[in-house]
C-alpha positions as CSV (number, residue, x, y, z in Angstrom):
1,M,-7.6,130.5,10.5
2,N,-5.8,133.5,10.8
3,K,-2.4,133.8,13.1
4,V,-1.8,136.9,15.2
5,H,1.8,138.0,16.3
6,V,0.5,138.4,20.1
7,K,-0.8,135.6,22.7
8,T,-2.5,135.7,26.1
9,G,-0.5,137.8,28.8
10,D,1.7,139.2,26.3
11,T,2.2,142.8,26.8
12,V,1.7,145.7,24.4
13,I,2.3,148.4,22.7
14,V,-1.2,150.8,21.2
15,L,0.7,152.4,18.1
16,S,-2.7,153.8,16.1
17,G,-5.7,155.6,17.5
18,K,-6.9,157.1,20.8
19,D,-4.7,155.5,23.3
20,R,-1.9,155.8,21.0
21,G,1.2,154.7,22.8
22,R,-0.1,153.2,26.0
23,K,1.3,150.1,26.7
24,G,-0.8,147.3,28.5
25,K,-1.8,143.3,29.0
26,V,-3.3,141.4,26.2
27,L,-6.4,139.6,28.1
28,A,-7.7,138.1,25.2
29,V,-6.4,136.9,21.5
30,S,-10.0,136.0,18.6
31,P,-7.4,134.7,15.8
32,S,-11.0,134.2,13.4
33,E,-11.2,137.7,13.9
34,G,-7.9,139.3,13.8
35,K,-8.9,141.1,16.9
36,V,-7.1,141.6,20.4
37,I,-8.1,142.9,23.8
38,V,-5.8,144.9,26.0
39,E,-6.6,145.6,29.9
40,K,-7.5,149.4,30.6
41,I,-7.2,150.2,26.7
42,N,-9.7,151.2,24.4
43,M,-12.5,151.1,27.4
44,V,-16.0,151.5,26.3
45,T,-18.9,151.7,27.8
46,K,-21.8,149.6,28.1
47,H,-24.7,149.2,28.9
48,I,-26.6,146.3,31.3
49,K,-29.7,145.6,32.0
50,P,-31.1,143.9,35.5
51,R,-31.9,140.3,34.3
52,S,-33.3,139.2,38.1
53,M,-34.0,140.5,40.9
54,G,-32.0,142.6,43.2
55,E,-29.6,142.9,40.4
56,T,-28.4,146.0,39.5
57,G,-28.4,147.2,35.8
58,G,-26.7,151.0,34.9
59,I,-23.8,152.1,32.7
60,V,-20.5,149.8,33.1
61,E,-17.1,150.7,31.3
62,A,-15.1,147.3,29.7
63,E,-12.5,146.4,27.2
64,G,-13.6,146.9,23.7
65,A,-11.7,144.4,21.1
66,M,-8.8,146.4,19.2
67,Y,-7.1,144.8,15.3
68,A,-4.3,143.2,16.3
69,C,-2.6,144.8,13.2
70,K,-3.1,148.0,15.6
71,V,-0.2,146.8,18.9
72,Q,3.5,145.8,19.0
73,L,4.9,143.2,21.0
74,V,6.9,144.7,23.8
75,C,9.9,142.5,24.1
76,P,10.0,141.6,28.4
77,R,14.0,141.5,28.0
78,C,14.9,144.7,26.2
79,N,11.4,146.7,27.2
80,K,11.3,148.4,23.6
81,P,8.4,148.0,20.9
82,T,8.9,145.0,18.7
83,R,9.0,142.5,15.7
84,V,8.7,138.5,16.5
85,G,10.8,137.0,15.0
86,H,10.7,132.5,14.9
87,K,14.3,130.2,16.0
88,L,13.7,126.9,14.7
89,Y,15.7,123.7,16.9
90,E,16.7,120.9,15.7
91,D,14.7,119.0,18.3
92,G,11.6,120.4,16.1
93,S,10.6,123.6,18.5
94,K,10.1,126.9,17.6
95,E,10.5,129.7,19.8
96,R,9.9,133.0,19.7
97,V,12.5,135.4,19.5
98,C,12.5,140.1,20.2
99,K,14.3,140.9,16.8
100,K,16.0,143.6,18.2
101,C,18.0,141.9,20.8
102,N,17.4,138.3,19.3
103,E,16.6,136.8,22.9
104,A,14.3,134.8,23.1
105,F,10.6,134.8,25.4
């Protein structure tokens, strides 16, 4: 099982590709593939076939998966792209911290 540095609900910025510089919210994370799906980023067109009577088919736009290494977490406190650090407490709990402002989130 691989680890991914972002979680569902995090705000991230895209580092490379056609959507470079855009911010979005993480909708889904797939650690086994090392990919994430970000809201309104990497939009792809899918051809949907109608499965039942009355259902419409056609071309639908949806978010495509992208590699997690192409996104960087945006700190909710200082609002800057940052790497993720971890802070260990004496009671055994662990918390993510911003490397720039050193605040926990």
